[in-house]
C-alpha positions in Angstrom: 120.9 23.6 55.1 118.4 26.0 53.5 115.5 25.5 55.9 114.5 29.1 56.6 110.9 30.1 57.1 109.4 32.8 54.9 109.7 35.3 57.8 113.3 34.3 58.4 114.3 34.7 54.8 112.5 38.0 54.6 114.4 39.3 57.7 117.7 38.1 56.2 117.1 39.9 53.0 116.2 43.1 54.9 119.4 42.9 56.9 121.4 42.6 53.6 119.4 45.4 52.0 120.0 47.8 54.9 123.7 46.9 55.3 125.2 45.8 52.0 126.4 48.1 49.3 127.0 47.2 45.7 130.5 45.9 46.3 129.2 43.6 49.1 126.5 42.2 46.8 129.1 41.5 44.1 131.3 39.7 46.6 128.3 37.6 47.8 127.2 36.7 44.3 130.8 35.7 43.4 131.3 33.6 46.6 128.0 31.8 46.0 128.4 31.3 42.3 125.3 33.3 41.7 126.5 36.0 39.4 123.9 35.0 36.8 121.3 36.7 39.0 123.0 40.1 38.6 123.5 39.5 34.9 119.8 38.9 34.5 118.9 41.9 36.7 121.3 44.6 35.5 119.5 47.4 37.5 120.6 45.7 40.7 124.0 47.3 40.4 122.7 50.8 39.8 124.9 52.5 42.3 123.4 55.9 41.8 120.0 54.6 42.6 121.3 52.9 45.7 122.9 56.1 46.9 120.1 58.5 46.3 117.3 56.3 47.4 115.3 56.4 44.2 115.5 52.6 44.1 114.0 52.2 47.5 110.5 51.1 46.4 111.7 48.1 44.6 114.9 47.4 46.6 113.3 45.2 49.3 111.6 43.0 46.7 114.8 42.7 44.6 116.9 41.9 47.6 114.4 39.2 48.7 114.6 37.7 45.2 118.4 37.8 45.3 118.5 36.0 48.6 116.0 33.4 47.4 118.0 32.8 44.3 121.2 32.3 46.3 119.6 29.9 48.8 117.8 27.9 46.1 121.0 27.5 44.2 122.7 25.8 47.2 121.2 25.6 50.8 124.8 25.7 52.2 125.0 29.3 50.9 123.2 30.3 54.1 126.5 29.9 55.9 128.3 31.9 53.2 125.9 34.7 53.7 126.1 34.5 57.5 129.9 34.7 57.4 130.0 37.8 55.2 131.5 40.7 57.1 129.0 42.5 59.4 126.0 40.2 58.8 126.1 38.5 62.2 126.4 41.9 64.0 123.7 43.6 62.0 121.3 40.6 62.4 121.9 40.7 66.1 121.0 44.4 66.2 118.0 43.8 64.0 116.4 41.0 66.0 118.2 38.9 68.6 115.7 36.0 68.3 116.2 35.8 64.5 120.0 35.9 65.0 119.8 33.0 67.5 117.5 31.0 65.2 120.0 31.3 62.2 122.9 30.4 64.5 121.0 27.3 65.6 120.2 26.3 62.0 123.8 26.5 61.0 125.0 24.8 64.2 122.6 21.9 63.6 123.7 21.5 60.0 127.4 21.4 61.1 126.5 18.9 63.9 124.9 16.6 61.3 127.8 17.0 58.9 130.3 16.1 61.7 128.2 13.1 62.8 128.2 11.9 59.2 132.0 12.2 59.0 132.4 10.4 62.3 130.2 7.6 61.2 132.1 7.2 57.9 135.5 7.5 59.7 135.0 6.3 63.3 138.8 5.9 63.8 139.1 9.7 63.7 136.9 10.2 66.7 138.8 8.3 69.3 137.3 9.2 72.7 136.5 12.7 71.5 134.1 13.5 74.3 135.7 11.6 77.1 135.7 13.2 80.6 133.3 16.0 79.7 131.7 17.5 82.9 128.1 17.0 83.8 125.7 19.9 83.6 125.9 20.6 87.4 129.7 20.9 87.6 131.1 24.4 88.4 131.8 26.0 84.9 134.8 27.9 86.3 136.4 24.7 87.5 135.8 23.3 84.0 137.6 26.3 82.5 140.5 25.7 84.9 140.7 22.2 83.7 140.7 23.4 80.1 143.6 25.7 80.9 145.5 22.7 82.4 144.9 20.7 79.3 146.1 23.5 77.1 149.3 23.8 79.3 149.9 20.2 78.5 149.3 20.7 74.8 146.0 18.9 74.8 144.4 21.5 72.5 141.5 19.5 71.2 140.3 18.3 74.6 140.8 21.8 76.0 138.4 23.2 73.3 135.8 20.6 74.2 135.9 21.6 77.9 135.6 25.3 77.0 132.5 24.7 75.0 131.1 22.5 77.7 131.8 25.0 80.4 130.0 27.8 78.5 127.0 25.7 77.7 126.7 24.4 81.3 127.1 27.9 82.6 124.2 29.2 80.4 122.0 26.3 81.3 122.7 26.9 85.0 121.9 30.6 84.6 118.6 29.8 82.8 117.7 27.5 85.7 118.6 30.1 88.2 116.4 32.7 86.4 113.5 30.2 85.9 114.0 30.4 82.1 112.5 27.5 80.1 115.0 25.6 78.1 115.2 22.6 75.8 117.9 19.9 76.0 118.8 20.6 72.4 119.2 24.4 72.9 122.5 25.6 71.4 124.8 28.1 73.1 123.4 30.8 70.9 119.8 30.0 71.8 120.6 29.9 75.5 122.5 33.2 75.3 119.5 34.8 73.5 117.1 33.5 76.2 119.2 35.0 79.0 119.5 38.3 77.2 115.8 38.5 76.5 115.0 37.7 80.1 117.3 40.4 81.5 115.8 43.0 79.1 112.2 42.0 80.1 113.0 42.2 83.8 114.6 45.5 83.3 111.5 46.9 81.7 109.3 45.7 84.6 111.5 46.7 87.5 115.1 47.5 88.5 115.5 44.4 90.7 118.0 42.6 88.6 120.1 45.3 86.9 119.6 48.7 85.3 120.3 47.9 81.7 121.3 51.2 80.1 122.4 51.5 76.5 125.9 50.5 77.4 124.6 47.3 79.2 122.5 46.3 76.2 125.5 46.8 73.9 127.5 44.6 76.2 124.9 41.9 76.1 124.9 41.9 72.3 128.7 41.7 72.5 128.5 38.6 74.7 126.4 36.9 72.1 129.0 37.5 69.4 131.7 36.3 71.8 129.8 33.0 72.6 129.6 32.4 68.8 133.4 32.6 68.7 133.5 29.6 71.0 131.0 27.8 68.9 133.1 28.5 65.8 136.2 27.3 67.4 134.5 24.1 68.6 133.4 23.2 65.1 136.8 24.0 63.6 138.2 21.5 66.1 135.5 18.9 65.3 136.2 19.2 61.6 140.0 18.8 62.2 140.9 22.3 61.2 144.1 23.4 63.0 143.5 25.6 66.0 146.5 27.2 67.6 147.3 27.4 71.3 146.9 31.2 71.2 143.3 30.8 69.9 142.4 28.4 72.6 143.9 30.6 75.3 141.9 33.5 73.8 138.8 31.4 74.0 139.3 30.5 77.6 139.7 34.2 78.5 136.6 35.1 76.4 134.5 32.5 78.1 135.6 33.5 81.6 134.8 37.2 80.8 131.3 36.4 79.5 130.5 34.2 82.5 131.7 36.8 85.0 129.8 39.6 83.3 126.5 37.6 83.3 127.0 36.4 86.8 127.4 40.0 88.0 124.2 41.0 86.1 122.1 38.4 87.7 123.7 38.4 91.2 
């Protein structure tokens, strides 16, 4: 999975440098089986230096080396880093495009892993994407259908419809706003494009919406919420148990995100 560009890896290390404390780094090294890095660089855990800023000149370089060590050890460690508490949120605040790019990389890796599992065990993928709506179908109607499936205990199919509804909604929104998209754009990429368009329009004129600080914060929140749908979808694909309550929550999240964006671009 480790396919980051030099710039992406640099941004990731800066996010960790600015957000992590010593305990966070210890947890990350432990979870990625990379504790030898800290053992070889004992000054990395100098808490006093971290606290008083005397380590600042070398901190960025050492954090970059630590991230490189972790990713070189195992490319899949990118997902471990990404799932550490606060990393997604801080990355989103740092740079929305960077955040969307990392999400797309992880999503692509999970897709390939799922496709490989399906190819090796085709009997486990019986009609998994039957009856998915086309891209022009009303996303709200698709969500209603997802709710009906959930009510009849068809949890897996309900999740697929939720994911399809959100992706179709974002694709339709991009088309409405004349935003260029690619057929392979993930939900995270589509969401980032919509957010960026709204912010640019807001800086030019007030025709679409007056995006104050609260509105910008809400847009960042919608990005995190859409990722929740992506995560749920992949849990489902990989046969991890998803409860009815989680699916119901996902339906409500998706509907809220769609309504909010619809009101912004109305």
